C-alpha positions in Angstrom: 98.3 75.8 149.0 97.9 75.0 145.3 99.4 77.5 142.9 97.0 79.5 140.8 97.5 78.8 137.0 97.6 81.9 134.9 95.4 81.8 131.7 96.0 83.8 128.6 93.6 86.7 127.9 94.0 85.8 124.2 92.6 82.3 124.6 89.3 83.2 122.9 90.8 85.0 119.8 89.0 84.1 116.6 90.5 84.3 113.2 88.2 85.0 110.2 89.3 84.9 106.5 88.0 87.6 104.2 85.3 86.7 101.7 86.2 86.0 98.1 85.2 89.5 96.9 87.4 91.0 99.6 90.5 88.9 98.7 92.9 89.0 95.7 91.9 86.2 93.4 93.0 84.6 90.1 96.7 85.1 91.1 99.5 83.3 89.3 101.7 82.6 92.4 105.3 81.8 91.7 106.4 78.7 93.6 109.9 78.4 92.2 111.6 80.2 95.0 113.7 79.1 98.0 112.0 77.4 100.9 113.2 80.2 103.1 111.3 82.8 101.0 108.0 84.1 102.5 106.5 84.9 99.0 104.7 88.0 100.4 105.1 91.3 102.2 102.8 94.2 103.0 102.4 97.6 104.6 99.5 99.9 105.3 98.8 100.6 101.6 100.3 97.8 99.5 100.7 94.1 99.3 103.5 92.6 97.2 103.7 88.9 96.2 105.6 86.6 93.8 104.0 86.5 90.4 104.7 83.6 88.0 106.1 84.5 84.6 108.2 82.8 81.9 111.2 85.0 82.6 110.8 85.0 86.4 111.7 87.9 88.6 108.2 89.5 88.8 106.7 90.9 92.0 103.1 92.0 91.8 102.2 95.1 93.7 98.6 95.8 94.6 96.7 98.3 96.8 94.8 96.8 99.7 91.8 99.0 98.7 91.6 97.2 95.3 90.8 93.6 96.0 89.2 91.2 93.4 90.4 89.3 90.3 93.8 90.2 89.1 94.1 89.9 85.4 97.1 92.1 84.5 98.9 93.1 87.7 101.4 95.9 88.0 104.8 94.3 88.7 108.3 95.1 89.6 110.2 93.8 86.5 113.7 95.0 86.7 115.5 91.8 87.9 116.9 89.4 85.3 116.2 86.3 87.4 113.9 85.1 90.3 113.3 87.5 93.1 113.8 85.6 96.4 113.0 88.1 99.1 111.4 91.6 99.3 110.6 93.9 102.2 108.8 97.2 102.4 110.6 100.1 104.0 109.5 100.5 107.6 109.5 104.3 107.4 108.4 105.0 103.9 105.2 103.4 102.5 106.2 103.8 98.9 109.7 102.2 99.0 110.4 98.4 98.7 113.7 96.5 98.5 114.2 93.3 96.6 116.9 90.6 96.5 117.4 88.3 93.6 119.0 85.3 92.0 120.8 87.8 89.8 123.0 88.8 92.8 121.6 92.3 93.1 119.7 94.3 95.7 117.3 96.8 94.2 115.3 99.6 95.9 112.1 100.7 94.2 109.8 103.7 94.5 106.1 102.9 94.0 104.3 105.7 92.2 101.1 107.2 93.6 99.2 106.0 90.5 100.1 102.5 89.5 99.1 102.1 85.9 102.1 100.2 84.4 104.9 97.9 85.3 107.8 99.4 87.3 111.0 98.6 85.5 113.5 101.2 86.7 114.6 101.0 90.3 115.7 104.0 92.4 119.1 102.3 92.9 120.8 98.9 92.3 123.4 97.5 94.6 125.8 94.8 93.3 128.3 94.0 96.1 127.1 90.4 96.6 128.7 87.8 94.3 125.9 85.2 94.6 122.2 85.0 95.0 120.6 87.4 97.5 118.0 85.5 99.6 117.3 87.4 102.8 116.5 91.0 103.6 115.9 92.7 106.9 115.4 96.4 107.7 116.9 98.0 110.8 114.0 98.6 113.4 114.8 102.3 114.1 117.5 103.6 111.8 116.4 105.2 108.5 117.5 103.5 105.3 119.6 100.8 106.9 119.1 97.3 105.3 120.8 94.0 106.0 121.0 91.4 103.3 122.3 87.8 103.2 123.5 85.9 100.2 124.7 82.5 99.0 128.2 84.1 99.1 127.8 83.5 102.9 128.1 87.2 103.7 125.7 89.5 105.5 126.0 93.1 104.1 124.7 96.3 105.7 123.6 99.1 103.4 122.8 102.7 103.6 120.4 102.3 100.7 121.1 105.9 99.5 124.9 105.5 99.6 125.6 101.8 99.1 127.4 99.2 101.1 128.7 100.2 104.6 129.6 96.9 106.2 130.3 93.3 105.2 130.2 90.4 107.6 132.3 87.7 106.0 134.1 84.5 107.2 131.4 83.8 109.9 129.0 81.6 107.9 130.2 78.6 105.8 126.7 77.6 104.5 123.5 79.2 103.3 122.0 81.9 105.7 118.3 81.4 106.2 117.3 84.3 108.3 118.6 87.6 109.7 116.9 89.5 112.6 117.7 92.7 114.6 117.3 93.2 118.3 115.3 96.1 119.8 117.9 98.9 119.5 119.7 97.5 116.4 122.9 96.8 118.2 122.9 93.1 117.4 121.6 90.7 114.8 120.9 87.0 114.9 121.3 84.6 112.0 120.4 81.0 111.3 122.2 78.9 108.8 122.3 75.5 107.1 125.2 74.6 109.5 122.4 74.2 112.2 123.8 77.1 114.3 122.2 80.2 115.8 124.6 83.2 115.9 124.4 86.6 117.6 126.6 89.1 115.8 127.6 92.8 116.3 126.5 94.1 112.9 129.0 97.0 112.8 132.2 95.0 113.7 131.2 91.6 112.4 132.3 90.0 115.8 130.3 87.0 116.9 128.9 87.6 120.4 127.7 84.0 120.7 127.1 80.9 118.7 124.9 77.9 119.7 124.2 74.5 118.2 120.4 74.6 117.4 118.0 72.3 115.6 119.7 69.1 114.5 117.7 68.5 111.4 119.2 69.4 108.0 116.1 71.3 106.7 115.7 75.1 106.9 115.8 76.8 110.3 114.2 80.2 110.8 114.3 82.7 113.6 112.6 85.9 114.9 113.8 88.2 117.6 111.1 89.1 120.2 112.6 92.5 120.6 110.8 93.9 123.7 111.2 90.6 125.5 114.8 90.2 124.3 114.2 86.5 123.4 114.9 84.7 120.2 112.5 82.1 118.7 113.8 79.5 116.3 111.9 76.9 114.3 113.5 73.9 112.7 113.6 70.1 112.6 114.9 67.3 114.7 117.0 64.4 113.3 113.8 62.5 113.0 112.3 65.4 110.9 109.9 66.5 113.6 109.2 70.2 113.5 110.4 72.1 116.6 110.0 75.4 118.3 112.8 76.7 120.6 113.0 79.8 122.7 116.4 81.4 123.6 117.7 84.0 126.1 120.4 85.9 124.2 122.3 86.4 127.5 122.5 82.7 128.2 122.9 80.9 124.9 124.3 77.6 126.3 120.9 76.0 125.9 117.3 77.0 125.0 114.9 78.3 127.6 112.2 76.1 126.1 112.0 73.3 123.6 108.8 72.0 122.0 107.9 69.5 119.3 105.1 70.7 117.0 104.4 67.8 114.6 105.9 65.7 111.8 104.9 67.7 108.8 107.5 68.5 106.2 106.9 72.2 105.5 109.3 74.9 106.8 107.8 76.7 109.8 107.8 80.5 109.7 107.6 82.4 113.0 106.0 85.8 113.4 106.1 87.8 116.6 103.6 90.5 117.7 105.6 92.9 119.9 102.5 94.5 121.3 100.6 91.4 122.5 103.5 89.0 122.9 101.7 86.6 120.6 103.8 84.2 118.4 102.3 83.0 115.2 103.6 79.9 113.4 102.7 79.1 109.7 104.2 76.2 107.8 104.5 76.0 104.0 101.9 73.6 102.8 99.9 73.9 106.0 96.4 75.3 106.3 96.9 76.0 110.0 98.2 79.1 111.7 99.2 78.3 115.3 99.4 81.0 118.0 101.2 81.1 121.3 101.7 83.7 124.1 105.2 84.3 125.4 105.1 85.3 129.0 107.1 85.4 132.3 105.9 82.2 133.8 107.6 78.9 134.7 107.0 77.8 131.2 107.8 80.8 129.0 105.1 79.9 126.4 101.5 78.8 126.3 99.5 77.7 123.2 96.5 80.0 122.6 94.6 78.8 119.6 95.0 77.5 116.1 93.4 78.8 112.9 92.5 75.9 110.7 91.9 76.0 106.9 91.7 73.4 104.1 93.7 75.7 101.9 97.5 75.3 102.3 99.7 78.3 102.9 102.5 79.3 100.6 103.4 82.4 102.5 102.2 84.8 105.2 102.8 88.3 106.5 101.2 90.6 109.1 100.1 94.2 108.6 101.1 97.2 110.8 98.9 97.8 113.9 97.8 101.2 112.7 95.4 99.6 110.1 93.5 97.5 112.6 89.9 97.8 113.5 90.6 99.0 117.1 86.9 99.4 118.0 86.3 95.9 116.9 89.2 94.7 119.1 91.1 93.4 116.1 94.5 92.4 117.4 96.2 91.3 114.2 95.6 91.0 110.5 97.5 88.6 108.2 97.8 88.3 104.5 97.9 84.6 103.5 99.2 83.3 100.1 97.2 80.3 98.9 97.3 78.4 95.6 95.9 81.2 93.4 94.8 83.9 95.9 95.9 86.2 98.6 93.5 86.3 101.6 93.3 88.7 104.5 92.7 87.0 107.8 91.5 89.1 110.8 92.3 88.0 114.4 89.8 89.5 116.9 89.5 89.3 120.6 85.8 89.3 121.6 85.3 92.2 124.1 81.9 93.9 124.4 83.5 97.1 125.8 85.9 97.6 122.8 83.4 99.9 121.0 82.9 102.1 124.1 86.3 102.0 125.8 89.9 101.9 124.5 91.5 98.5 125.5 94.8 99.7 126.9 95.9 96.1 127.9 95.5 94.9 124.3 96.9 98.0 122.5 100.1 99.3 124.2 102.0 102.0 122.3 103.1 100.4 119.0 106.2 100.9 116.9 105.9 104.2 115.0 106.5 104.7 111.2 109.2 107.3 111.8 112.9 106.6 112.4 114.6 107.3 115.7 118.1 107.8 114.1 119.7 108.3 110.7 121.8 105.8 108.8 124.9 107.9 109.5 124.2 107.9 113.2 123.8 104.1 113.3 127.0 103.5 111.4 128.8 106.0 113.7 127.9 103.7 116.6 124.6 105.1 117.9 121.8 102.8 118.9 118.1 103.6 119.5 114.9 101.8 120.3 112.0 102.4 117.9 109.8 105.4 118.4 106.2 104.5 119.5 102.7 105.8 118.9 99.4 105.3 120.7 96.5 103.6 119.0 94.1 105.6 121.2 93.7 108.1 118.4 92.7 105.3 116.0 90.1 104.2 118.5 88.8 107.7 118.8 88.7 108.0 115.0 90.9 111.1 114.9 94.0 109.4 113.4 94.4 109.1 109.6 93.2 105.7 108.5 91.7 105.0 111.9 89.8 101.7 112.4 90.3 100.9 108.7 88.5 97.8 107.4 90.5 95.2 105.4 89.1 96.6 102.2 89.1 100.3 103.0 92.7 101.1 103.8 93.4 104.7 102.8 96.2 107.2 103.2 96.1 110.6 101.7 99.9 110.9 101.6 102.0 108.0 100.3 105.3 109.5 101.4 106.4 110.2 105.0 107.0 113.9 105.5 110.5 114.9 106.6 111.7 118.0 108.5 112.8 119.5 105.2 109.3 119.0 103.8 107.7 120.8 106.8 110.2 123.6 106.6 109.6 124.0 102.8 105.8 124.1 103.5 106.2 126.7 106.2 108.3 128.8 103.9 105.6 128.6 101.2 102.9 129.6 103.8 105.0 132.6 104.9 105.5 133.7 101.3 101.8 133.3 100.6 100.9 135.3 103.7 103.4 138.1 102.6 101.9 138.1 99.1 98.4 138.2 100.5 99.3 141.2 102.7 100.8 143.1 99.7 97.6 142.3 97.7 95.5 143.7 100.5 97.6 146.9 100.6 97.2 147.2 96.8 93.4 146.7 97.1 93.2 149.3 99.9 95.0 151.8 97.7 92.8 151.1 94.7 89.7 151.4 96.9 90.9 154.7 98.2 91.6 156.1 94.7 88.2 154.9 93.6 86.6 156.7 96.5 88.5 159.9 95.7 87.3 159.7 92.1 83.7 159.2 93.1 83.8 162.2 95.5 85.3 164.4 92.7 82.6 163.2 90.3 79.9 164.2 92.8 81.4 167.7 93.3 81.3 168.3 89.5 
C-alpha cells in the first residue's frame, strides 16, 4: 500500500505588498551597519528603522497609522555612533532597547505624542567594552534583556537595575545571534567560529556545542520555541546558502540539511510559533521563502515564495493581534527596501474565514503580558509565555481587532500593571464616597429648602 503524502494547508498562501500610499516612502535608509543587523523592528503601534545621517546613530520611529512620505522623521538620537540592533519591549509597546558602536545599551520611552527627536533615554547601560551588536528579549520574564558584543560576551540585564549576568570565556569570535527557548531556561548563540552553542543563561555553562555551517560568512539562528527545534542559516565552503534544523536534545548532527542557492546575502530566519511557518529573507534578495516545519519523515516542506524585483535590506514581522483575522491574514511583515518600508500581508484564501473563526490557523498566541518578573527569573524560575485567544479579534470585541495595515490603533500605549489597577480602583472608591457625601449634602439642602417654603406659605 502506498503511503499517503501529507500536503501543507498553507500551500496557497498569497503575499501582497501594500500600495505606495500605504507604505513609508522617501526614507533615507542607513546601510552602514553590520551584516547581522536586521535594520528594522516593529510592534503593534510603531515601526523603527535605521535612518542615514552624517553623524550616524539615528533610528527613525514611526506609527503604523501614519504612512506616506517621510521628510523629517522623529528619531532616537542619543547614541554617539552607529546603532547596530534595536528591539521593542515584548510587554510594553512604548519601550525600545538599542545597542550601538559606542559600546552602550540604551532603553527608551516613546512618548504618546511624537513631535520631536527623542534624545534622552530612560537608562544607559555601559558594561560592554566593545560594540553591542545583538539584542534579544526574554520571552516571558519582564524587563530581561540579553545582549552580545564584540567583547565576545553575552550579558543579561534587568533593564531597570542593570547587569545581572555576564557569559564570558565561551565565545572567541563575533557573536551573530542570540535566541531563547520557550521557557527562557536556555539560549542558543551562533558565532564567527562556525559553532552553534546552547547555554544556560544564569550559570554561563555550555550545555552543548556543535560544528555548524562551514562557510566563513555570517550564520544566523532562530529557536522554534513550541517545537523545541533550532533553525540555522549559513554558508557552505563553496558559499552556497544553507538551511539546517537541529534537535537541542541531540546536537551531534542536524535533523535536516538543505541547500538554498548560491547568492551572497546573509539569510535571516523568522519563525511563526502559531502556524509553524518559517520565513527566510536574504539581504539583497527580493524573495521571501516560506516553509512549514512539521512532524513528518522530512521535518520541513517548502510552501511558497514571495517574489519581488525590489531587494530587501531588512525584514520583521508584526504581532498576531494586529492581523485581519476575518480576512484570514496569517502574517504581516515590514520590508526595508532601498528608500521605503513596505508592509506585506500574507493571507490564506478561505471563504469561511469571514463567518467562522479558523481555529486551526489561529491557535492561542503569545500574550503581551509577562509570566514572571525579572527577579523571579534571576532567582531560578522559568515560565512559558502567557497566551491569548484571537477569537475576540475575529468577533471584533478585542481592542484593535482585525486592524488593517494602515489603521492600527491602541487607546493606551502603556500596559497596565496591578498597581495601576489598584490605584484606579482606589480613585473610583474615593469618587463614590465623595458622590455619596454630595448626595447627603444635597438632600439636606433640599430638606431645608422645603422647610423654608412651608414656613413662607404659613405666613
